[in-house]
C-alpha positions as CSV (number, residue, x, y, z in Angstrom):
1,M,-7.0,-86.9,89.2
2,R,-8.0,-89.6,86.7
3,S,-7.1,-89.2,83.0
4,E,-9.3,-89.8,80.0
5,D,-7.6,-93.2,79.5
6,D,-8.8,-94.3,82.9
7,Y,-12.3,-93.2,82.1
8,R,-12.3,-95.2,78.9
9,I,-11.0,-98.3,80.7
10,V,-13.6,-98.0,83.4
11,T,-16.4,-97.6,80.8
12,G,-15.2,-100.6,78.9
13,V,-15.1,-102.8,82.0
14,A,-18.7,-101.6,82.9
15,E,-20.0,-102.5,79.5
16,E,-18.4,-105.9,79.7
17,L,-20.0,-106.5,83.1
18,V,-23.4,-105.4,81.9
19,S,-23.3,-107.4,78.7
20,S,-22.3,-110.6,80.6
21,S,-25.1,-110.1,83.2
22,A,-28.3,-112.1,83.2
23,F,-30.2,-108.9,83.1
24,M,-28.8,-107.7,79.8
25,V,-29.7,-109.9,76.7
26,T,-29.9,-109.1,73.1
27,Y,-33.2,-108.5,71.3
28,D,-32.8,-111.6,69.1
29,F,-32.0,-113.8,72.1
30,L,-35.1,-112.4,74.0
31,L,-37.4,-113.0,71.0
32,S,-36.1,-116.5,70.4
33,Q,-36.6,-117.5,74.1
34,L,-40.2,-116.1,74.1
35,L,-41.0,-118.0,70.9
36,L,-39.6,-121.2,72.4
37,S,-41.7,-120.7,75.5
38,L,-44.8,-120.8,73.4
39,D,-44.4,-124.6,73.2
40,G,-43.8,-125.0,76.9
41,Q,-45.8,-127.5,78.9
42,A,-46.9,-125.1,81.6
43,V,-50.0,-123.0,80.7
44,G,-48.7,-120.1,82.8
45,N,-45.5,-120.0,80.9
46,R,-47.2,-120.0,77.5
47,T,-49.5,-117.2,78.6
48,R,-46.6,-115.1,80.0
49,A,-44.6,-115.6,76.8
50,L,-47.5,-114.3,74.8
51,R,-47.9,-111.3,77.0
52,G,-44.2,-110.7,76.7
53,L,-44.5,-110.7,73.0
54,G,-47.4,-108.3,73.4
55,R,-45.2,-105.9,75.3
56,V,-42.4,-106.2,72.7
57,S,-45.0,-105.5,69.9
58,T,-45.9,-102.2,71.5
59,V,-42.3,-101.1,70.8
60,D,-41.6,-103.1,67.6
61,E,-44.8,-103.0,65.6
62,A,-43.3,-105.1,62.9
63,L,-42.7,-108.0,65.3
64,L,-45.3,-110.3,63.7
65,D,-44.4,-109.3,60.2
66,S,-41.9,-112.1,60.5
67,A,-43.5,-115.3,59.1
68,V,-41.8,-117.4,61.8
69,A,-43.0,-115.3,64.7
70,R,-46.5,-115.0,63.4
71,E,-46.9,-118.7,62.6
72,A,-45.6,-119.6,66.1
73,V,-48.2,-117.2,67.6
74,E,-51.1,-118.3,65.3
75,T,-50.7,-121.9,66.4
76,R,-51.6,-120.9,69.9
77,L,-55.2,-120.1,68.7
78,S,-55.7,-123.9,68.9
79,D,-54.2,-124.2,72.3
80,E,-56.0,-126.4,74.8
81,S,-56.1,-123.6,77.3
82,A,-58.7,-120.9,76.9
83,S,-56.5,-118.3,78.6
84,V,-53.7,-118.9,76.1
85,R,-56.2,-118.7,73.2
86,E,-57.6,-115.4,74.6
87,T,-54.2,-113.8,75.0
88,T,-53.2,-115.0,71.5
89,L,-56.3,-113.5,70.0
90,G,-55.7,-110.2,71.7
91,L,-52.1,-110.1,70.4
92,L,-53.1,-110.9,66.8
93,A,-56.1,-108.6,66.9
94,R,-53.9,-105.6,67.9
95,F,-51.4,-106.5,65.2
96,A,-54.2,-106.8,62.6
97,L,-56.0,-103.6,63.5
98,R,-52.9,-101.4,63.1
99,A,-53.1,-101.6,59.3
100,P,-56.0,-102.3,56.8
101,E,-54.0,-104.8,54.8
102,R,-53.3,-106.9,57.9
103,L,-56.9,-106.7,59.0
104,E,-58.2,-108.1,55.7
105,Q,-55.5,-110.8,55.8
106,L,-56.2,-112.0,59.4
107,Y,-59.9,-111.2,59.6
108,T,-61.2,-114.7,58.7
109,L,-58.8,-116.5,61.1
110,L,-59.7,-114.2,64.0
111,S,-63.4,-113.8,63.4
112,E,-63.9,-117.6,63.7
113,R,-62.9,-117.4,67.4
114,I,-66.4,-116.0,68.0
115,N,-67.5,-119.7,68.1
116,D,-64.8,-120.7,70.6
117,S,-65.8,-122.9,73.5
118,G,-64.1,-120.5,75.9
119,L,-66.3,-117.6,77.1
120,A,-63.4,-115.2,77.5
121,V,-62.2,-116.0,74.0
122,R,-65.7,-115.3,72.6
123,K,-65.8,-112.0,74.4
124,R,-62.4,-111.1,73.1
125,A,-63.5,-112.1,69.5
126,L,-66.6,-109.9,69.9
127,R,-64.5,-107.0,70.8
128,F,-62.3,-107.6,67.7
129,L,-65.3,-107.7,65.5
130,A,-66.5,-104.4,66.8
131,N,-63.1,-102.8,66.2
132,A,-63.0,-104.4,62.7
133,Y,-66.4,-102.9,61.9
134,A,-65.3,-99.4,63.0
135,L,-61.9,-99.5,61.2
136,T,-62.3,-101.5,58.0
137,K,-63.2,-99.9,54.6
138,S,-64.5,-103.2,53.3
139,E,-68.3,-103.4,53.2
140,A,-68.2,-107.2,53.1
141,T,-66.1,-107.2,56.3
142,R,-68.4,-104.8,58.1
143,V,-71.5,-106.9,57.2
144,D,-69.8,-110.2,58.2
145,A,-68.7,-108.6,61.5
146,C,-72.3,-107.4,62.3
147,V,-73.8,-110.8,61.3
148,R,-71.4,-112.6,63.7
149,I,-72.1,-110.2,66.5
150,V,-75.9,-110.3,66.0
151,R,-75.9,-114.1,66.1
152,C,-74.3,-113.9,69.6
153,V,-77.7,-112.9,71.0
154,F,-78.5,-116.6,71.1
155,D,-75.2,-117.5,72.8
156,E,-75.4,-120.0,75.7
157,D,-74.0,-117.4,78.1
158,V,-76.4,-114.6,79.1
159,G,-73.5,-112.2,79.7
160,M,-72.3,-112.8,76.1
161,Q,-75.9,-112.1,74.8
162,D,-76.0,-108.8,76.7
163,L,-72.6,-107.8,75.3
164,A,-73.7,-108.5,71.8
165,V,-76.9,-106.4,72.3
166,G,-74.9,-103.6,73.8
167,T,-72.3,-103.7,71.0
168,I,-75.0,-103.5,68.2
169,G,-76.7,-100.6,70.1
170,A,-73.3,-98.7,70.2
171,M,-72.5,-99.4,66.5
172,W,-75.8,-98.6,64.9
173,L,-77.7,-96.4,67.4
174,D,-74.8,-94.7,69.3
175,L,-76.1,-95.9,72.6
176,A,-74.1,-96.1,75.8
177,A,-72.9,-99.7,76.3
178,P,-73.6,-101.6,79.5
179,T,-70.9,-102.7,82.0
180,E,-70.5,-106.4,82.5
181,N,-71.9,-106.3,86.0
182,K,-74.8,-104.0,85.4
183,V,-76.5,-105.0,82.2
184,G,-78.7,-102.3,80.6
185,R,-77.2,-99.4,82.5
186,P,-75.3,-96.6,80.8
187,A,-71.6,-97.0,81.2
188,K,-68.6,-94.7,80.7
189,T,-66.4,-97.6,79.7
190,S,-66.5,-99.9,76.7
191,V,-69.0,-102.7,76.5
192,L,-66.2,-105.1,76.2
193,D,-63.8,-104.0,78.9
194,S,-61.8,-106.9,80.1
195,K,-60.8,-107.5,83.7
196,D,-57.3,-108.4,82.5
197,D,-55.4,-105.2,82.4
198,A,-52.4,-106.9,80.6
199,A,-54.7,-108.3,77.9
200,D,-56.4,-104.9,77.5
201,D,-53.1,-103.5,76.1
202,M,-53.6,-105.8,73.1
203,D,-56.7,-104.1,71.8
204,I,-57.4,-100.8,70.1
205,D,-58.2,-97.9,72.5
206,D,-61.9,-97.5,73.3
207,D,-61.6,-93.7,72.6
208,V,-60.4,-94.5,69.0
209,L,-63.3,-96.9,68.6
210,A,-65.9,-94.4,69.8
211,V,-64.6,-91.7,67.4
212,Q,-64.7,-94.2,64.5
213,L,-68.3,-95.2,65.3
214,A,-69.5,-91.6,65.8
215,E,-68.1,-90.6,62.4
216,A,-70.0,-93.4,60.6
217,K,-72.6,-91.9,58.2
218,I,-76.3,-92.8,58.5
219,E,-76.1,-94.0,54.9
220,D,-73.4,-96.5,55.7
221,K,-75.4,-97.8,58.7
222,V,-78.5,-98.2,56.6
223,S,-76.6,-100.1,53.8
224,T,-75.0,-102.3,56.4
225,L,-78.3,-103.0,58.2
226,I,-80.0,-103.9,54.9
227,A,-77.2,-106.3,54.1
228,V,-77.2,-107.9,57.5
229,A,-81.0,-108.4,57.4
230,N,-80.6,-110.0,54.0
231,A,-77.8,-112.3,55.3
232,I,-79.7,-113.5,58.4
233,R,-82.7,-115.7,57.3
234,E,-82.9,-118.1,60.2
235,R,-86.0,-118.3,62.4
236,P,-86.3,-117.1,65.1
237,S,-84.4,-114.1,63.7
238,P,-81.4,-113.0,65.9
239,L,-81.6,-109.5,64.4
240,E,-85.2,-109.1,65.6
241,A,-84.2,-110.4,69.0
242,V,-81.3,-107.8,69.1
243,L,-83.5,-104.9,68.2
244,E,-86.2,-106.0,70.7
245,R,-83.7,-106.3,73.5
246,V,-82.1,-102.9,72.7
247,T,-85.6,-101.4,73.3
248,Q,-86.3,-103.5,76.4
249,R,-83.0,-102.6,78.1
250,C,-83.4,-98.9,77.5
251,E,-84.4,-96.7,80.5
252,P,-87.7,-94.8,80.2
253,A,-86.0,-91.5,80.3
254,E,-83.8,-92.6,77.3
255,M,-86.6,-94.0,75.2
256,P,-87.2,-90.8,73.2
257,V,-83.5,-90.7,72.2
258,L,-83.6,-94.4,71.1
259,L,-86.9,-93.9,69.3
260,G,-85.4,-90.9,67.4
261,R,-82.3,-92.9,66.3
262,L,-84.5,-95.8,65.2
263,R,-86.7,-93.4,63.3
264,N,-83.6,-91.9,61.6
265,L,-82.6,-95.3,60.3
266,S,-86.2,-96.0,59.1
267,D,-86.6,-92.6,57.5
268,A,-83.2,-93.0,55.7
269,M,-84.3,-96.4,54.4
270,I,-87.6,-95.1,53.1
271,D,-86.0,-92.1,51.5
272,S,-83.6,-94.4,49.7
273,L,-86.7,-96.3,48.3
274,V,-88.3,-93.1,47.1
275,D,-85.1,-91.6,45.6
276,A,-84.3,-94.8,43.7
277,Q,-87.6,-96.3,42.5
278,D,-85.8,-97.9,39.5
279,L,-84.0,-100.4,41.8
280,P,-84.4,-104.1,40.9
281,S,-87.2,-105.9,42.7
282,S,-84.7,-107.9,44.9
283,S,-83.2,-104.6,46.2
284,L,-86.7,-103.3,47.0
285,V,-87.5,-106.4,48.9
286,D,-84.3,-106.1,51.0
287,R,-85.0,-102.5,51.9
288,I,-88.7,-103.0,52.6
289,R,-87.9,-106.1,54.7
290,T,-85.5,-104.0,56.8
291,V,-88.2,-101.3,57.3
292,Y,-90.6,-104.0,58.5
293,L,-87.9,-105.3,60.8
294,L,-87.6,-101.9,62.5
295,V,-91.4,-101.3,62.6
296,S,-92.1,-104.8,64.0
297,T,-89.8,-104.2,67.0
298,N,-91.1,-100.6,67.6
299,P,-94.2,-99.6,65.5
300,S,-93.9,-95.9,66.4
301,V,-90.6,-95.5,64.4
302,I,-92.6,-94.8,61.3
303,S,-94.2,-91.3,60.9
304,I,-97.3,-90.4,58.9
305,A,-95.2,-88.8,56.2
306,K,-93.1,-91.9,55.7
307,A,-96.1,-94.1,55.8
308,K,-97.6,-92.0,52.9
309,A,-94.4,-92.4,51.0
310,L,-94.8,-96.2,51.0
311,L,-98.3,-96.1,49.5
312,P,-97.2,-95.9,45.9
313,F,-95.2,-99.0,46.4
314,L,-98.3,-100.8,47.6
315,K,-100.2,-99.7,44.5
316,G,-97.3,-100.7,42.3
317,A,-97.0,-104.1,43.8
318,Q,-100.8,-104.5,43.6
319,T,-100.8,-103.8,39.8
320,V,-97.8,-106.0,39.0
321,S,-99.1,-108.9,41.1
322,T,-102.5,-108.8,39.4
323,A,-100.8,-108.7,36.0
324,T,-98.6,-111.6,36.9
325,C,-101.5,-113.8,37.9
326,E,-103.4,-112.9,34.7
327,R,-100.5,-114.0,32.7
328,A,-100.3,-117.3,34.6
329,Q,-104.0,-117.9,34.4
330,T,-103.6,-120.6,31.7
331,T,-101.4,-122.7,34.1
332,H,-103.8,-122.3,37.0
333,A,-101.0,-121.1,39.2
334,C,-99.9,-117.8,40.5
335,P,-96.1,-117.8,41.2
336,Q,-94.6,-116.5,44.4
337,S,-92.5,-113.6,43.0
338,D,-90.8,-110.6,44.5
339,D,-93.9,-108.5,43.8
340,Y,-95.9,-110.7,46.1
341,L,-93.2,-110.5,48.8
342,I,-93.2,-106.7,48.5
343,L,-97.0,-106.6,48.8
344,E,-96.9,-108.8,51.9
345,L,-94.2,-106.8,53.6
346,L,-95.9,-103.5,52.9
347,L,-99.2,-104.9,54.4
348,K,-97.3,-106.1,57.5
349,I,-95.7,-102.6,57.9
350,F,-99.1,-100.8,57.6
351,R,-100.8,-103.3,59.9
352,A,-98.1,-103.0,62.6
353,S,-97.8,-99.2,62.5
354,L,-101.5,-98.2,62.2
355,P,-102.3,-98.6,65.9
356,S,-99.4,-96.3,66.8
357,L,-100.1,-93.5,64.4
358,P,-101.8,-90.4,65.8
359,K,-105.4,-89.5,65.1
360,T,-104.2,-86.9,62.6
361,A,-103.4,-89.9,60.3
362,S,-107.1,-90.1,59.1
363,T,-106.2,-88.9,55.6
364,F,-103.5,-91.6,55.2
365,A,-105.9,-94.2,56.6
366,E,-108.6,-93.3,54.1
367,A,-106.1,-93.5,51.3
368,L,-104.9,-96.9,52.5
369,E,-108.5,-98.1,52.8
370,R,-109.2,-97.0,49.2
371,A,-106.0,-98.9,48.0
372,L,-106.9,-102.1,49.9
373,T,-110.6,-102.3,49.0
374,P,-110.1,-103.4,45.3
375,L,-107.6,-106.0,46.4
376,V,-109.9,-107.4,49.0
377,S,-112.9,-107.3,46.7
378,K,-111.1,-108.9,43.8
379,P,-108.0,-110.8,44.8
380,P,-105.8,-112.6,42.2
381,N,-106.8,-116.1,41.1
382,R,-104.5,-118.0,43.4
383,P,-102.7,-115.6,45.7
384,A,-100.1,-116.9,48.1
385,A,-101.8,-117.7,51.4
386,P,-99.6,-115.2,53.5
387,V,-100.4,-112.4,51.2
388,L,-104.2,-113.0,51.4
389,Q,-104.0,-113.3,55.2
390,E,-102.0,-110.1,55.5
391,L,-104.4,-108.3,53.1
392,I,-107.5,-109.2,55.2
393,A,-105.7,-108.4,58.5
394,C,-104.5,-105.0,57.3
395,Y,-107.9,-104.2,55.9
396,C,-109.6,-105.0,59.2
397,T,-106.9,-103.1,61.1
398,V,-107.3,-99.8,59.1
399,I,-111.1,-99.9,59.6
400,T,-111.1,-100.9,63.3
401,T,-108.3,-98.4,64.3
402,S,-108.9,-95.4,62.0
403,T,-111.8,-95.1,59.5
404,H,-114.4,-97.1,61.6
405,R,-116.4,-97.9,58.4
406,F,-117.7,-101.2,59.8
407,P,-120.7,-101.5,57.3
408,L,-118.2,-101.4,54.5
409,L,-116.1,-104.0,56.2
410,I,-119.1,-106.3,56.6
411,K,-120.2,-105.8,53.0
412,T,-116.7,-106.4,51.6
413,L,-116.1,-109.5,53.7
414,T,-119.6,-110.9,52.9
415,F,-118.9,-110.4,49.2
416,C,-115.5,-112.1,49.6
417,M,-117.1,-115.1,51.3
418,S,-119.7,-115.4,48.6
419,E,-117.0,-115.3,45.9
420,S,-115.0,-117.9,47.8
421,I,-117.9,-120.3,48.0
422,V,-118.6,-119.9,44.3
423,R,-115.0,-120.5,43.4
424,L,-114.8,-123.5,45.6
425,W,-118.0,-124.9,44.1
426,T,-116.8,-124.3,40.6
427,A,-113.4,-125.9,41.2
428,G,-115.0,-128.9,42.9
429,R,-117.4,-129.5,40.0
430,S,-114.6,-129.2,37.4
431,R,-112.5,-131.8,39.2
432,L,-115.4,-134.1,39.6
433,S,-116.2,-133.9,35.9
434,V,-112.6,-134.7,35.0
435,H,-112.6,-137.6,37.3
436,R,-115.8,-139.1,35.8
437,Q,-114.6,-138.9,32.2
438,P,-113.9,-142.3,30.7
439,A,-110.3,-143.4,30.3
């Protein structure tokens, strides 16, 4: 029978054998070897080293808190290999998403990868932006993430475009995201599922992302949508393209659900206008522009009640615009102010939504006709061309689609034509008389 001393001796020998074996290394030695491998010549070795660091980070969440380790990993974002850049992005994204302070610190560096030349890297960056939108408390970060995702609708890769559309639909409209091989079909998995299982471990869980998006309040979505619409001014508008493609890819059976969610956004935006009428004109422009954006992509999102709620803004813009032109009469110029822009956007909203309103909207149509008739009969001295065009187009639309008072339309337009001829004749004669005066 062996004694306790024999047991201690055997245990000590076993420990020495294990510690001297190639299969048993210290944590510091393992970490140093992985970091050294990041500078290896072989692409496969660099990728495996990054994945090894990713496995270690699941156990040691503070791995990249070390400045040396994080700097070594961050340099791989500029690696010549797309697979190395993708794996690096996944590792840093998971590290950043674990804590809000890390996310704000690394967001700019990681979000710029959305412009990477590698398709897999751009998809990974898009997934990071969606996660950042769901988890951050910073409104500026949410808006920037949405702007970057929306602009991906014009990406050179069709698959990337579809992923961007699906992500926006999931974030703002709670729609099912498409799989990568069946665009536009409802999917149980995330829109950005990667085919690389090892790399998937470096992103936040899809279930967590879904819960965060579902808990987002309609007011937060509305404020973000307004800010995104204000930030994106290029033409053609990628935001309009995203909303149009969200509608196009929706199955007919799911269209009522989509329409209801778009209407919720539009109603919330109009309610914010009614509840806060003392907002500065620039804020009113941003909100009304966003309402027009939703109506232009799907005119049926606006109801009769909400269309009536916008009428006072039309009358207010009409009054202020006329007063502005009267004050500027001495300079023979009518400046393009926010009031003109509000008037133009409201006219566009009414013109786009009128054909989709039910026949029971006759009362609203008559009220709109009464509000437009004085504007058409007596426009400002020198209104901006887009406002005058929208005014005539909206006036013709309300009569042709709802009130059917064609004699009034003919009479009003005839009067406008006569007034235009008189004004042109008077302006021509005054210029000619000035030209003939002796020097």
